[in-house]
N, C-alpha and C positions, 0 to 999 in steps of 0.2 A: 288513425286506425279506422279502416273501411271494413273490418270484420263484423258479422252480427251473428247472433243466436238464431238458428232457424225457427224456434218456439216463438220468437218476438215478431214473425210476419203476421200481420193484421187482417189485410185485404189487399186484393189484387184487381187488375183491369187489364184488358187487352188495347194496346195501342193500334195494332194493326197485324198483319199475318205474321209478322217477325218480330214484334215488340210487345213485352209483358212489363207493367208498371205494379210494383207493390210498396205497401206501406211496412216499415220495420219500427215497431215499438211507439208509433204516433210521432215520431221525431223525424225519421229521414224516409226518402223517396228512392227506390232503386229502380233502375231499367235494365231488364235482361233482355238481350237480343239473341235471335235465333237463326242460326244459318239454313234452316229448312223452313217451310211456311206450316209447320204443325198448328198455327192459331188459326189458320185461314177459315177453316170450317166451324170453329168455335163460336158458340152464342153465348149470351151473358150467363144463362143458368146451366150451363157446364161445369163440372168440378175441373179446376185446373189443379194439378197435384205439385206442390213444390216441397221436396225433400233434400235434405243435406246428405251427401255422400262422404262416406269416410269413417263416420262414428264420432267425430269430435264434438258434434253439435254446432259448430261454428261455420260460417260460410266466408271466404275470405276471397276466393278466386272463382271464376266461372266454372271450374272442373268441380267445385265443391258443391255445385247445384244441379239436381235433377229435377226436370219440369216436363210434364206429360198432362195430355188431354185428350179425352175419349179413348184412352188406351194407347194413344201414339206419343211416343217418346220424342221430345224435342231435343236438338242439338243447340247448347246454350253456346254462343259465339262471343258474346260480350256481357260484362256484369258493372255497371256504373252506378256510384251512388250520386245523384242528382243534388245540386246546391239549392239551398231554398228558395232562389231566385227562378232556377230551372222548374222546380217542382211548381212553383205558384205559376208559371206561365204555361203550364200544361191546360190543354182545353179541358173543361169541366168533366166532360164525358170519360176521359182517361185517367183523371186523378183518382188514385186510390183511397 
């Protein structure tokens, strides 16, 4: 089961102008990829808003996740739960 509750998102980091990594419950790391470069101008102090869409409280597919930064809405193109090995292999600066 790859669904998670939106309130279990603990931390997030930007990987590049198209990728966002976030910790879910201290157990899983997810990568959300954006089809636009909404993250390009973001700095570490900018709040990035992650919200569940649809009212169920669960995120299961990319369409369930709404991401915005500095008032700019991101277009979520992909949502992937990383394996523990993939998460451990992330560079330290992008680990959530």
